[in-house]
C-alpha positions as a Markdown table, in Angstrom:
| # | Residue | x | y | z |
|---|---|---|---|---|
| 1 | Met | 16.0 | -9.5 | 27.2 |
| 2 | Ala | 13.9 | -12.7 | 26.6 |
| 3 | Thr | 11.1 | -10.7 | 24.9 |
| 4 | Glu | 13.6 | -9.0 | 22.7 |
| 5 | Asp | 14.9 | -12.4 | 21.6 |
| 6 | Lys | 11.4 | -13.6 | 20.9 |
| 7 | Ser | 10.7 | -10.4 | 19.0 |
| 8 | Gly | 13.9 | -10.7 | 17.0 |
| 9 | Ala | 13.1 | -14.3 | 16.1 |
| 10 | Ala | 9.6 | -13.4 | 15.1 |
| 11 | Tyr | 10.9 | -10.6 | 12.9 |
| 12 | Trp | 13.5 | -12.9 | 11.3 |
| 13 | Ser | 10.9 | -15.6 | 10.7 |
| 14 | Ala | 8.5 | -13.1 | 9.1 |
| 15 | Asn | 11.3 | -11.7 | 6.9 |
| 16 | Leu | 12.3 | -15.2 | 5.8 |
| 17 | Arg | 8.6 | -16.0 | 4.9 |
| 18 | Leu | 8.4 | -12.9 | 2.8 |
| 19 | Val | 11.7 | -13.7 | 1.0 |
| 20 | Ala | 10.6 | -17.3 | 0.4 |
| 21 | Phe | 7.3 | -16.1 | -1.0 |
| 22 | Cys | 9.0 | -13.7 | -3.4 |
| 23 | Leu | 11.5 | -16.4 | -4.5 |
| 24 | Val | 8.7 | -18.8 | -5.3 |
| 25 | Ile | 6.9 | -16.2 | -7.4 |
| 26 | Trp | 10.2 | -15.4 | -9.1 |
| 27 | Phe | 10.8 | -19.1 | -9.9 |
| 28 | Val | 7.3 | -19.8 | -11.1 |
| 29 | Val | 7.3 | -16.9 | -13.4 |
| 30 | Ser | 10.8 | -17.1 | -14.8 |
| 31 | Phe | 11.5 | -20.8 | -14.9 |
| 32 | Gly | 8.1 | -22.3 | -14.7 |
| 33 | Met | 6.2 | -20.2 | -17.2 |
| 34 | Gly | 9.1 | -19.1 | -19.4 |
| 35 | Ile | 10.9 | -22.5 | -19.7 |
| 36 | Leu | 8.9 | -25.4 | -18.4 |
| 37 | Gly | 5.5 | -24.3 | -19.3 |
| 38 | Arg | 6.3 | -22.7 | -22.6 |
| 39 | Glu | 4.8 | -25.5 | -24.7 |
| 40 | Ala | 1.6 | -25.6 | -22.7 |
| 41 | Leu | 1.2 | -21.8 | -23.2 |
| 42 | Met | 1.9 | -21.8 | -26.9 |
| 43 | Gly | -1.7 | -21.5 | -28.0 |
| 44 | Val | -2.3 | -18.3 | -26.0 |
| 45 | Lys | -1.3 | -15.1 | -27.8 |
| 46 | Val | -0.1 | -11.9 | -26.2 |
| 47 | Gly | 1.0 | -9.1 | -28.4 |
| 48 | Gly | 1.4 | -11.4 | -31.3 |
| 49 | Leu | 3.7 | -13.8 | -29.4 |
| 50 | Asp | 2.9 | -17.0 | -27.6 |
| 51 | Leu | 2.3 | -16.4 | -23.8 |
| 52 | Gly | 5.3 | -18.7 | -22.9 |
| 53 | Met | 7.7 | -16.7 | -25.1 |
| 54 | Trp | 6.2 | -13.4 | -23.9 |
| 55 | Met | 6.6 | -14.5 | -20.2 |
| 56 | Ala | 10.2 | -15.4 | -20.9 |
| 57 | Gln | 11.0 | -12.1 | -22.6 |
| 58 | Gln | 8.7 | -9.4 | -21.2 |
| 59 | Gly | 6.4 | -10.8 | -18.5 |
| 60 | Ser | 9.2 | -11.9 | -16.2 |
| 61 | Leu | 10.7 | -8.4 | -16.3 |
| 62 | Tyr | 7.4 | -6.8 | -15.4 |
| 63 | Thr | 6.9 | -9.4 | -12.6 |
| 64 | Phe | 10.3 | -8.7 | -11.2 |
| 65 | Val | 9.7 | -4.9 | -11.0 |
| 66 | Val | 6.4 | -5.6 | -9.3 |
| 67 | Leu | 8.1 | -7.9 | -6.9 |
| 68 | Ile | 10.6 | -5.3 | -6.0 |
| 69 | Phe | 7.9 | -2.8 | -5.1 |
| 70 | Phe | 5.9 | -5.5 | -3.3 |
| 71 | Tyr | 9.0 | -6.5 | -1.2 |
| 72 | Ala | 9.8 | -2.9 | -0.3 |
| 73 | Ile | 6.2 | -2.1 | 0.8 |
| 74 | Arg | 5.9 | -5.3 | 2.8 |
| 75 | Met | 9.3 | -4.9 | 4.5 |
| 76 | Asn | 8.4 | -1.3 | 5.5 |
| 77 | Ala | 5.2 | -2.6 | 7.0 |
| 78 | Leu | 7.1 | -5.4 | 8.8 |
| 79 | Asp | 9.7 | -3.0 | 10.1 |
| 80 | Arg | 7.0 | -0.8 | 11.5 |
| 81 | Lys | 5.2 | -3.8 | 13.1 |
| 82 | Phe | 8.4 | -4.8 | 14.9 |
| 83 | Asp | 9.5 | -1.2 | 15.6 |
| 84 | Val | 12.8 | -1.4 | 13.7 |
| 85 | His | 11.9 | 1.1 | 11.1 |
| 86 | Glu | 14.0 | 4.1 | 10.1 |
| 87 | Asp | 12.6 | 7.6 | 10.6 |
């Protein structure tokens, strides 16, 4: 029972680290680059738009889709590591 509690705590800790990592990336891309850093990114052009505007409109969406796949792959690996995966 004690090893099961340690394993559950380790699984939850790893899960929270993964979620925190994804949230930090989400914040940096959407709020940081799209809003706070927009003026600093004004000189860089992507598809005819400033990089800050592009990140606010398109780049953040692409990043979110990549984050969804990244999270799913990492959680599947984490589930297998702690033997809580679904067959």
